[in-house]
FILOLO-772635 format. One record per atom (N, C-alpha, C): residue number from 0; chain; atom name; y, z, x. Coordinates in Angstrom, 2 decimals, padded with zeros to 5 digits. Atoms other than C-alpha are relative to their C-alpha. Layout:
+-----+----+----+---------+---------+---------+
:   i : ch : at :       y :       z :       x :
+-----+----+----+---------+---------+---------+
: NUM :  A : CA :       Y :       Z :       X :
...
+-----+----+----+---------+---------+---------+
***
This chain:
+-----+----+----+---------+---------+---------+
:   i : ch : at :       y :       z :       x :
+-----+----+----+---------+---------+---------+
:   0 :  A :  N : -000.64 : -001.29 : -000.23 :
:   0 :  A : CA :  133.62 : -003.13 :  068.02 :
:   0 :  A :  C : -000.82 :  001.09 : -000.69 :
:   1 :  A :  N :  000.74 : -001.15 :  000.54 :
:   1 :  A : CA :  131.79 :  000.17 :  067.51 :
:   1 :  A :  C :  001.01 :  001.09 : -000.32 :
:   2 :  A :  N : -000.93 : -001.04 :  000.44 :
:   2 :  A : CA :  133.85 :  002.64 :  065.46 :
:   2 :  A :  C : -000.68 :  001.36 :  000.08 :
:   3 :  A :  N :  000.59 : -001.31 : -000.27 :
:   3 :  A : CA :  133.27 :  006.26 :  066.45 :
:   3 :  A :  C :  000.87 :  001.09 : -000.59 :
:   4 :  A :  N : -000.64 : -001.23 :  000.45 :
:   4 :  A : CA :  134.13 :  009.55 :  064.78 :
:   4 :  A :  C : -000.45 :  001.10 :  000.95 :
:   5 :  A :  N :  000.30 : -001.11 : -000.88 :
:   5 :  A : CA :  134.32 :  012.46 :  067.24 :
:   5 :  A :  C :  000.26 :  001.30 : -000.74 :
:   6 :  A :  N : -000.14 : -001.32 :  000.62 :
:   6 :  A : CA :  133.71 :  015.95 :  065.87 :
:   6 :  A :  C : -000.18 :  001.03 :  001.12 :
:   7 :  A :  N : -000.01 : -000.91 : -001.15 :
:   7 :  A : CA :  134.65 :  018.45 :  068.58 :
:   7 :  A :  C :  001.17 :  000.96 : -000.16 :
:   8 :  A :  N : -001.06 : -000.98 :  000.21 :
:   8 :  A : CA :  136.62 :  021.69 :  068.34 :
:   8 :  A :  C :  000.75 :  000.40 :  001.27 :
:   9 :  A :  N : -000.65 : -000.36 : -001.26 :
:   9 :  A : CA :  137.54 :  022.08 :  072.03 :
:   9 :  A :  C :  000.89 : -001.15 :  000.48 :
:  10 :  A :  N : -000.92 :  001.07 : -000.40 :
:  10 :  A : CA :  140.67 :  020.08 :  073.02 :
:  10 :  A :  C : -000.36 : -000.64 :  001.35 :
:  11 :  A :  N :  000.35 :  000.57 : -001.29 :
:  11 :  A : CA :  139.51 :  019.64 :  076.62 :
:  11 :  A :  C : -001.15 : -001.00 : -000.13 :
:  12 :  A :  N :  001.11 :  000.92 :  000.22 :
:  12 :  A : CA :  136.24 :  018.05 :  075.48 :
:  12 :  A :  C :  000.45 : -001.22 : -000.81 :
:  13 :  A :  N : -000.55 :  001.13 :  000.76 :
:  13 :  A : CA :  138.13 :  015.92 :  072.95 :
:  13 :  A :  C :  000.66 : -001.00 :  000.94 :
:  14 :  A :  N : -000.72 :  000.87 : -000.92 :
:  14 :  A : CA :  140.35 :  014.56 :  075.71 :
:  14 :  A :  C : -000.95 : -000.70 :  000.97 :
:  15 :  A :  N :  000.95 :  000.59 : -000.94 :
:  15 :  A : CA :  137.47 :  014.00 :  078.13 :
:  15 :  A :  C : -000.85 : -001.09 : -000.62 :
:  16 :  A :  N :  000.82 :  001.01 :  000.69 :
:  16 :  A : CA :  135.30 :  012.16 :  075.63 :
:  16 :  A :  C :  000.86 : -001.20 : -000.38 :
:  17 :  A :  N : -000.90 :  001.11 :  000.33 :
:  17 :  A : CA :  138.28 :  010.10 :  074.47 :
:  17 :  A :  C :  000.25 : -000.87 :  001.23 :
:  18 :  A :  N : -000.23 :  000.75 : -001.24 :
:  18 :  A : CA :  139.01 :  009.10 :  078.09 :
:  18 :  A :  C : -001.24 : -000.81 :  000.38 :
:  19 :  A :  N :  001.25 :  000.70 : -000.32 :
:  19 :  A : CA :  135.35 :  008.17 :  078.62 :
:  19 :  A :  C : -000.18 : -001.21 : -000.92 :
:  20 :  A :  N :  000.15 :  001.10 :  000.95 :
:  20 :  A : CA :  135.27 :  006.03 :  075.47 :
:  20 :  A :  C :  000.99 : -001.13 :  000.28 :
:  21 :  A :  N : -001.03 :  001.01 : -000.26 :
:  21 :  A : CA :  138.47 :  004.24 :  076.48 :
:  21 :  A :  C : -000.36 : -000.91 :  001.18 :
:  22 :  A :  N :  000.41 :  000.84 : -001.12 :
:  22 :  A : CA :  136.70 :  002.87 :  079.56 :
:  22 :  A :  C : -000.87 : -001.17 : -000.45 :
:  23 :  A :  N :  000.85 :  001.06 :  000.54 :
:  23 :  A : CA :  134.64 :  000.58 :  077.30 :
:  23 :  A :  C :  000.73 : -000.70 : -001.14 :
:  24 :  A :  N : -000.84 :  000.73 :  000.95 :
:  24 :  A : CA :  136.48 : -002.13 :  075.39 :
:  24 :  A :  C : -000.63 : -000.19 : -001.37 :
:  25 :  A :  N :  000.63 :  000.19 :  001.31 :
:  25 :  A : CA :  133.91 : -002.40 :  072.59 :
:  25 :  A :  C : -000.22 :  001.31 : -000.76 :
:  26 :  A :  N :  000.08 : -001.29 :  000.68 :
:  26 :  A : CA :  134.15 :  001.30 :  071.67 :
:  26 :  A :  C :  001.40 :  000.39 : -000.49 :
:  27 :  A :  N : -001.28 : -000.39 :  000.59 :
:  27 :  A : CA :  136.91 :  002.47 :  069.32 :
:  27 :  A :  C : -000.12 :  001.38 : -000.61 :
:  28 :  A :  N : -000.02 : -001.35 :  000.55 :
:  28 :  A : CA :  137.63 :  006.13 :  068.63 :
:  28 :  A :  C :  000.85 : -000.04 : -001.26 :
:  29 :  A :  N : -000.68 :  000.16 :  001.28 :
:  29 :  A : CA :  138.50 :  005.88 :  064.94 :
:  29 :  A :  C :  000.65 :  001.30 : -000.47 :
:  30 :  A :  N : -000.56 : -001.28 :  000.43 :
:  30 :  A : CA :  139.15 :  009.61 :  064.45 :
:  30 :  A :  C : -000.62 :  001.16 :  000.74 :
:  31 :  A :  N :  000.46 : -001.25 : -000.61 :
:  31 :  A : CA :  138.81 :  013.13 :  065.79 :
:  31 :  A :  C :  000.14 :  001.10 : -001.03 :
:  32 :  A :  N : -000.01 : -001.15 :  000.90 :
:  32 :  A : CA :  137.89 :  016.12 :  063.64 :
:  32 :  A :  C : -000.31 :  001.25 :  000.81 :
:  33 :  A :  N :  000.19 : -001.26 : -000.72 :
:  33 :  A : CA :  138.13 :  019.70 :  064.90 :
:  33 :  A :  C : -000.95 :  000.95 : -000.70 :
:  34 :  A :  N :  000.90 : -000.89 :  000.74 :
:  34 :  A : CA :  135.94 :  021.25 :  062.21 :
:  34 :  A :  C : -000.82 : -000.81 : -001.00 :
:  35 :  A :  N :  000.93 :  000.67 :  000.91 :
:  35 :  A : CA :  133.20 :  020.42 :  059.74 :
:  35 :  A :  C :  000.64 : -000.53 : -001.26 :
:  36 :  A :  N : -000.65 :  000.45 :  001.23 :
:  36 :  A : CA :  135.42 :  020.20 :  056.68 :
:  36 :  A :  C :  000.78 : -001.29 :  000.22 :
:  37 :  A :  N : -000.79 :  001.20 : -000.30 :
:  37 :  A : CA :  137.78 :  017.68 :  058.28 :
:  37 :  A :  C : -000.92 : -001.15 :  000.41 :
:  38 :  A :  N :  000.97 :  001.03 : -000.39 :
:  38 :  A : CA :  134.80 :  015.82 :  059.76 :
:  38 :  A :  C : -000.55 : -000.71 : -001.23 :
:  39 :  A :  N :  000.54 :  000.62 :  001.22 :
:  39 :  A : CA :  133.35 :  015.24 :  056.29 :
:  39 :  A :  C :  001.06 : -000.82 : -000.72 :
:  40 :  A :  N : -001.09 :  000.75 :  000.61 :
:  40 :  A : CA :  136.75 :  014.13 :  055.00 :
:  40 :  A :  C :  000.21 : -001.33 :  000.74 :
:  41 :  A :  N : -000.18 :  001.23 : -000.77 :
:  41 :  A : CA :  137.23 :  011.63 :  057.85 :
:  41 :  A :  C : -001.21 : -000.92 : -000.11 :
:  42 :  A :  N :  001.24 :  000.77 :  000.13 :
:  42 :  A : CA :  133.61 :  010.53 :  057.58 :
:  42 :  A :  C :  000.04 : -000.87 : -001.26 :
:  43 :  A :  N : -000.07 :  000.74 :  001.26 :
:  43 :  A : CA :  134.15 :  009.52 :  053.96 :
:  43 :  A :  C :  001.05 : -001.09 :  000.02 :
:  44 :  A :  N : -001.10 :  000.96 : -000.07 :
:  44 :  A : CA :  137.39 :  007.71 :  054.77 :
:  44 :  A :  C : -000.26 : -001.11 :  001.01 :
:  45 :  A :  N :  000.11 :  000.96 : -001.10 :
:  45 :  A : CA :  136.55 :  006.01 :  058.07 :
:  45 :  A :  C : -001.29 : -000.81 :  000.00 :
:  46 :  A :  N :  001.31 :  000.68 : -000.01 :
:  46 :  A : CA :  132.89 :  005.06 :  057.51 :
:  46 :  A :  C : -000.38 : -000.44 :  001.42 :
:  47 :  A :  N :  000.25 :  000.36 : -001.41 :
:  47 :  A : CA :  132.14 :  005.20 :  061.28 :
:  47 :  A :  C : -001.39 : -000.59 :  000.21 :
:  48 :  A :  N :  001.30 :  000.52 : -000.41 :
:  48 :  A : CA :  129.34 :  003.33 :  062.99 :
:  48 :  A :  C : -000.84 :  001.10 :  000.66 :
:  49 :  A :  N :  000.64 : -001.08 : -000.75 :
:  49 :  A : CA :  128.55 :  006.36 :  065.16 :
:  49 :  A :  C :  000.80 :  001.27 : -000.19 :
:  50 :  A :  N : -000.67 : -001.30 :  000.02 :
:  50 :  A : CA :  129.34 :  010.07 :  064.87 :
:  50 :  A :  C : -000.45 :  000.77 :  001.24 :
:  51 :  A :  N :  000.27 : -000.90 : -001.12 :
:  51 :  A : CA :  129.60 :  012.15 :  068.05 :
:  51 :  A :  C :  000.34 :  001.40 : -000.46 :
:  52 :  A :  N : -000.14 : -001.31 :  000.64 :
:  52 :  A : CA :  129.07 :  015.72 :  066.90 :
:  52 :  A :  C : -000.31 :  001.13 :  000.96 :
:  53 :  A :  N :  000.25 : -001.21 : -000.77 :
:  53 :  A : CA :  129.48 :  018.97 :  068.81 :
:  53 :  A :  C : -000.94 :  000.89 : -000.82 :
:  54 :  A :  N :  000.96 : -000.85 :  000.70 :
:  54 :  A : CA :  126.49 :  021.12 :  067.91 :
:  54 :  A :  C :  000.60 :  001.37 : -000.31 :
:  55 :  A :  N : -000.50 : -001.38 :  000.11 :
:  55 :  A : CA :  128.41 :  024.40 :  068.39 :
:  55 :  A :  C :  001.43 :  000.06 : -000.54 :
:  56 :  A :  N : -001.33 : -000.09 :  000.59 :
:  56 :  A : CA :  131.45 :  023.87 :  066.17 :
:  56 :  A :  C :  000.29 :  001.45 : -000.38 :
:  57 :  A :  N : -000.38 : -001.36 :  000.36 :
:  57 :  A : CA :  133.35 :  027.12 :  065.70 :
:  57 :  A :  C :  001.21 :  000.05 : -000.91 :
:  58 :  A :  N : -001.26 :  000.03 :  000.75 :
:  58 :  A : CA :  136.55 :  026.07 :  063.98 :
:  58 :  A :  C : -000.26 : -000.31 : -001.47 :
:  59 :  A :  N :  000.07 :  000.37 :  001.42 :
:  59 :  A : CA :  137.22 :  025.66 :  060.28 :
:  59 :  A :  C : -000.33 :  001.16 : -000.90 :
:  60 :  A :  N :  000.23 : -001.05 :  000.99 :
:  60 :  A : CA :  137.06 :  027.73 :  057.14 :
:  60 :  A :  C : -001.47 :  000.15 : -000.36 :
:  61 :  A :  N :  001.39 : -000.06 :  000.45 :
:  61 :  A : CA :  133.49 :  026.82 :  056.26 :
:  61 :  A :  C : -000.95 :  000.47 :  001.09 :
:  62 :  A :  N :  000.80 : -000.45 : -001.15 :
:  62 :  A : CA :  132.18 :  027.68 :  059.75 :
:  62 :  A :  C : -001.32 : -000.77 :  000.12 :
:  63 :  A :  N :  001.20 :  000.83 : -000.15 :
:  63 :  A : CA :  129.66 :  024.83 :  059.60 :
:  63 :  A :  C : -000.18 : -000.35 :  001.47 :
:  64 :  A :  N :  000.25 :  000.50 : -001.35 :
:  64 :  A : CA :  127.99 :  024.03 :  062.90 :
:  64 :  A :  C : -000.32 : -001.49 : -000.10 :
:  65 :  A :  N :  000.24 :  001.44 : -000.02 :
:  65 :  A : CA :  127.22 :  020.48 :  063.97 :
:  65 :  A :  C : -001.21 : -000.42 : -000.80 :
:  66 :  A :  N :  001.19 :  000.35 :  000.77 :
:  66 :  A : CA :  123.77 :  020.53 :  062.40 :
:  66 :  A :  C :  000.28 :  000.04 : -001.50 :
:  67 :  A :  N : -000.37 : -000.08 :  001.42 :
:  67 :  A : CA :  125.23 :  021.62 :  059.04 :
:  67 :  A :  C :  000.78 : -001.25 : -000.42 :
:  68 :  A :  N : -000.81 :  001.18 :  000.31 :
:  68 :  A : CA :  127.77 :  018.79 :  059.15 :
:  68 :  A :  C : -000.87 : -001.26 :  000.02 :
:  69 :  A :  N :  000.90 :  001.15 : -000.08 :
:  69 :  A : CA :  125.13 :  016.27 :  060.25 :
:  69 :  A :  C : -000.89 : -000.08 : -001.25 :
:  70 :  A :  N :  000.84 : -000.02 :  001.21 :
:  70 :  A : CA :  122.91 :  017.35 :  057.34 :
:  70 :  A :  C :  000.80 : -000.46 : -001.21 :
:  71 :  A :  N : -000.85 :  000.43 :  001.12 :
:  71 :  A : CA :  125.80 :  016.91 :  054.90 :
:  71 :  A :  C :  000.21 : -001.51 :  000.03 :
:  72 :  A :  N : -000.19 :  001.45 : -000.13 :
:  72 :  A : CA :  126.35 :  013.41 :  056.26 :
:  72 :  A :  C : -001.27 : -000.76 : -000.38 :
:  73 :  A :  N :  001.26 :  000.69 :  000.33 :
:  73 :  A : CA :  122.68 :  012.43 :  056.03 :
:  73 :  A :  C : -000.34 :  000.17 : -001.47 :
:  74 :  A :  N :  000.21 : -000.19 :  001.44 :
:  74 :  A : CA :  122.54 :  013.90 :  052.52 :
:  74 :  A :  C :  000.79 : -001.04 : -000.81 :
:  75 :  A :  N : -000.80 :  001.05 :  000.65 :
:  75 :  A : CA :  125.19 :  011.27 :  051.66 :
:  75 :  A :  C : -000.54 : -001.39 :  000.32 :
:  76 :  A :  N :  000.63 :  001.28 : -000.27 :
:  76 :  A : CA :  122.87 :  008.55 :  052.95 :
:  76 :  A :  C :  000.28 : -000.59 :  001.37 :
:  77 :  A :  N : -000.30 :  000.50 : -001.34 :
:  77 :  A : CA :  124.18 :  008.19 :  056.51 :
:  77 :  A :  C : -001.26 :  000.09 :  000.85 :
:  78 :  A :  N :  001.23 : -000.03 : -000.81 :
:  78 :  A : CA :  121.37 :  007.27 :  058.94 :
:  78 :  A :  C :  000.04 :  001.09 :  001.07 :
:  79 :  A :  N :  000.09 : -001.08 : -000.97 :
:  79 :  A : CA :  120.30 :  010.27 :  061.02 :
:  79 :  A :  C :  000.14 : -000.52 :  001.42 :
:  80 :  A :  N : -000.03 :  000.55 : -001.33 :
:  80 :  A : CA :  119.91 :  008.04 :  064.05 :
:  80 :  A :  C :  001.36 : -000.44 :  000.48 :
:  81 :  A :  N : -001.36 :  000.39 : -000.37 :
:  81 :  A : CA :  123.64 :  007.23 :  064.04 :
:  81 :  A :  C :  000.86 :  001.22 :  000.35 :
:  82 :  A :  N : -000.71 : -001.23 : -000.36 :
:  82 :  A : CA :  124.61 :  010.86 :  064.75 :
:  82 :  A :  C : -000.50 :  000.45 :  001.37 :
:  83 :  A :  N :  000.33 : -000.47 : -001.34 :
:  83 :  A : CA :  124.72 :  011.88 :  068.40 :
:  83 :  A :  C :  000.54 :  001.41 :  000.14 :
:  84 :  A :  N : -000.41 : -001.39 : -000.19 :
:  84 :  A : CA :  124.76 :  015.64 :  068.89 :
:  84 :  A :  C :  000.30 :  000.22 :  001.48 :
:  85 :  A :  N : -000.42 : -000.32 : -001.35 :
:  85 :  A : CA :  126.62 :  016.77 :  071.99 :
:  85 :  A :  C : -000.04 :  001.52 :  000.13 :
:  86 :  A :  N :  000.16 : -001.44 : -000.13 :
:  86 :  A : CA :  125.77 :  020.23 :  073.29 :
:  86 :  A :  C :  000.12 :  000.47 :  001.44 :
:  87 :  A :  N : -000.04 : -000.65 : -001.30 :
:  87 :  A : CA :  126.53 :  022.52 :  076.20 :
:  87 :  A :  C : -001.22 :  000.87 :  000.21 :
:  88 :  A :  N :  001.23 : -000.80 : -000.07 :
:  88 :  A : CA :  123.31 :  024.37 :  075.44 :
:  88 :  A :  C : -001.17 : -000.89 :  000.39 :
:  89 :  A :  N :  001.23 :  000.73 : -000.31 :
:  89 :  A : CA :  119.80 :  023.35 :  076.39 :
:  89 :  A :  C : -000.42 : -000.76 : -001.26 :
:  90 :  A :  N :  000.39 :  000.77 :  001.19 :
:  90 :  A : CA :  118.89 :  020.49 :  074.00 :
:  90 :  A :  C : -001.35 :  000.45 : -000.58 :
:  91 :  A :  N :  001.29 : -000.47 :  000.49 :
:  91 :  A : CA :  115.40 :  022.00 :  073.75 :
:  91 :  A :  C :  000.16 :  001.15 : -001.00 :
:  92 :  A :  N : -000.24 : -001.10 :  000.93 :
:  92 :  A : CA :  116.97 :  024.89 :  071.80 :
:  92 :  A :  C :  000.32 : -000.48 : -001.41 :
:  93 :  A :  N : -000.29 :  000.54 :  001.32 :
:  93 :  A : CA :  117.90 :  022.59 :  068.94 :
:  93 :  A :  C : -001.27 : -000.03 : -000.84 :
:  94 :  A :  N :  001.18 :  000.11 :  000.87 :
:  94 :  A : CA :  115.58 :  022.69 :  065.93 :
:  94 :  A :  C : -000.51 : -001.43 : -000.02 :
:  95 :  A :  N :  000.60 :  001.33 :  000.09 :
:  95 :  A : CA :  113.24 :  019.78 :  065.41 :
:  95 :  A :  C :  000.87 : -000.88 : -000.90 :
:  96 :  A :  N : -000.85 :  000.93 :  000.75 :
:  96 :  A : CA :  115.28 :  016.80 :  064.24 :
:  96 :  A :  C : -000.19 : -001.39 :  000.59 :
:  97 :  A :  N :  000.10 :  001.36 : -000.52 :
:  97 :  A : CA :  115.65 :  013.10 :  064.76 :
:  97 :  A :  C :  001.32 : -000.49 :  000.56 :
:  98 :  A :  N : -001.29 :  000.37 : -000.58 :
:  98 :  A : CA :  119.22 :  013.16 :  066.06 :
:  98 :  A :  C : -000.15 : -000.28 :  001.48 :
:  99 :  A :  N : -000.11 :  000.22 : -001.43 :
:  99 :  A : CA :  120.02 :  011.79 :  069.49 :
:  99 :  A :  C :  000.82 :  001.17 :  000.55 :
: 100 :  A :  N : -000.69 : -001.14 : -000.59 :
: 100 :  A : CA :  121.14 :  014.63 :  071.78 :
: 100 :  A :  C :  000.45 : -000.37 :  001.42 :
: 101 :  A :  N : -000.52 :  000.18 : -001.35 :
: 101 :  A : CA :  123.38 :  014.41 :  074.87 :
: 101 :  A :  C :  000.52 :  001.35 :  000.46 :
: 102 :  A :  N : -000.44 : -001.27 : -000.57 :
: 102 :  A : CA :  123.91 :  017.46 :  077.06 :
: 102 :  A :  C :  001.39 : -000.17 :  000.61 :
: 103 :  A :  N : -001.36 :  000.11 : -000.54 :
: 103 :  A : CA :  127.57 :  018.12 :  077.94 :
: 103 :  A :  C :  000.01 : -000.09 :  001.52 :
: 104 :  A :  N : -000.02 :  000.16 : -001.45 :
: 104 :  A : CA :  126.76 :  018.61 :  081.64 :
: 104 :  A :  C : -000.35 : -001.41 :  000.47 :
: 105 :  A :  N :  000.39 :  001.37 : -000.38 :
: 105 :  A : CA :  125.35 :  015.04 :  081.66 :
: 105 :  A :  C :  000.76 : -001.05 : -000.80 :
: 106 :  A :  N : -000.68 :  000.90 :  000.93 :
: 106 :  A : CA :  127.87 :  013.51 :  079.28 :
: 106 :  A :  C :  000.55 : -001.26 :  000.66 :
: 107 :  A :  N : -000.60 :  001.16 : -000.65 :
: 107 :  A : CA :  129.58 :  011.23 :  081.79 :
: 107 :  A :  C : -001.02 : -001.09 :  000.29 :
: 108 :  A :  N :  000.99 :  001.01 : -000.36 :
: 108 :  A : CA :  126.35 :  009.53 :  082.76 :
: 108 :  A :  C : -000.90 : -000.41 : -001.16 :
: 109 :  A :  N :  000.94 :  000.30 :  001.08 :
: 109 :  A : CA :  124.49 :  009.56 :  079.43 :
: 109 :  A :  C :  000.63 : -000.40 : -001.34 :
: 110 :  A :  N : -000.57 :  000.21 :  001.34 :
: 110 :  A : CA :  126.95 :  009.30 :  076.52 :
: 110 :  A :  C :  000.11 : -001.48 : -000.36 :
: 111 :  A :  N : -000.18 :  001.42 :  000.32 :
: 111 :  A : CA :  127.79 :  005.59 :  076.72 :
: 111 :  A :  C : -001.35 : -000.66 : -000.24 :
: 112 :  A :  N :  001.35 :  000.55 :  000.19 :
: 112 :  A : CA :  124.11 :  004.71 :  077.11 :
: 112 :  A :  C : -000.56 :  000.40 : -001.36 :
: 113 :  A :  N :  000.49 : -000.47 :  001.30 :
: 113 :  A : CA :  123.25 :  006.84 :  074.06 :
: 113 :  A :  C :  000.69 : -000.75 : -001.13 :
: 114 :  A :  N : -000.74 :  000.73 :  001.04 :
: 114 :  A : CA :  126.00 :  005.17 :  072.00 :
: 114 :  A :  C : -000.53 : -001.42 : -000.13 :
: 115 :  A :  N :  000.47 :  001.39 :  000.04 :
: 115 :  A : CA :  124.83 :  001.69 :  072.94 :
: 115 :  A :  C : -001.41 : -000.09 : -000.59 :
: 116 :  A :  N :  001.37 :  000.00 :  000.54 :
: 116 :  A : CA :  121.19 :  002.55 :  072.15 :
: 116 :  A :  C : -000.01 :  000.25 : -001.50 :
: 117 :  A :  N : -000.07 : -000.33 :  001.43 :
: 117 :  A : CA :  122.11 :  004.02 :  068.76 :
: 117 :  A :  C :  000.64 : -001.14 : -000.79 :
: 118 :  A :  N : -000.75 :  001.05 :  000.70 :
: 118 :  A : CA :  124.46 :  001.15 :  067.86 :
: 118 :  A :  C : -000.80 : -001.27 : -000.20 :
: 119 :  A :  N :  000.81 :  001.23 :  000.11 :
: 119 :  A : CA :  121.76 : -001.51 :  068.27 :
: 119 :  A :  C : -000.66 : -000.08 : -001.35 :
+-----+----+----+---------+---------+---------+
***
């Protein structure tokens, strides 16, 4: 079983990604965080295998975007390659990094493949 933490501030995307993950019996959505602060709290508690992170987080007091939260996680020793950034923007606009990136327009066809590749 692959335990996944979803960090997404848009309820529609939360529901869509959750529905997509439920189609695969070896994927378990361990938690959903709507902002960076809660993501870091759940991250410490749940110890997920994979983190699906919205790059453009807008919610929360700290106003951290997905890259800020991912950096905080990797600063705690979490492997960069286990964070999948999900974005509605052109992935080429992201700064140089080693995170896996999945474009929201292609999420249905690419997300599960990305999770399986990262989980190996």
